N, C-alpha and C positions, 0 to 999 in steps of 0.2 A: 095419345095419338101424336105422331110426329108431323110437324109442319114441313112443307117443302123446303123451307130455308134451313131448318134444323137438319133435315136429311142431307141436303147438299153440303152443309158444313161437316157432317160426319164423313161423307164420302171424300171430301177434299182432304181431310186429315189422314186418311189411310189408303187412298187410292194409289195403285201401282203406276198408272199412266193417266193421261188427261181424260180419256173417255171411259174410265173404269167404273162400272156400276155393278158387275156381277162376280168379281173375284171373291174368294172365301173371306179375305180380310174385310172387305166392305160389308158383306152379308153378316159376318160375325159382329162387327161394330154396330150395325143397325139393329140387329137382334138384341144386343146388349143394352142399348138405349131403351128399346121398347120393353125389355124385361124389367129394367130399373123403374120405368114409369108405372108399369102394371103392378109391380111389387108395392110401390107406394099406394096405389089405389086399393090393393088388397089389405093393407094395414088399416085403412079406414073402414072398409066394407068386408068384414071377416066372413060373411055368409054368402058372398058372391061366388058360387061354385062354378058358374059358367066361365067367368074370367079366370078362375084358378086353373081350369082345364086348358084354357088357351095359353096361360103362362107355362104350364108343364110342357105343352107342345112346342113352344118357342125355345124353352131350355133344351129339350131333346134335339131340336133342329140345330141350335147353336153347337151343341156337343158333337153332333155328327159332322158339322163343318170343321170343328176343331180337330176331330180325329182324322179327317181327310188331310188337313193341313199338316198335322204332326207326322203322318205317314209319308206324304209326298214331299214336303218342304219344311224340314225341322227348323231351319233358321227363320223363315217367315212366321212359323208357329210361335217361336219364342219371342219374336219381335212384337207380334200382335198381342200376345198374352201380357207382355210387359207394358205396352201402350195402354191397354184397357184395364190393367191391374186385375187380371183374372188369375185364379189359382192354377198352377201347372202341376199336373200329376206326375 
């Protein structure tokens, strides 16, 4: 679970403007952090299928944000993929 401070730091790193909280870049970076934390949880608790289902939903959500960004703003897509060290297809 992300604390408010962690979330604000993530937003600060990738925000397009001062009050940016909903751009695809911000949403992708928050989802990436949550995915990383949940993946660590699932390494310890292999049979936690409810959390696994949530993880898959988050990965799909992040992928749809990435596809949108790739289609509409390729430069921003490449920038966020490089910042978050995500594989680019």
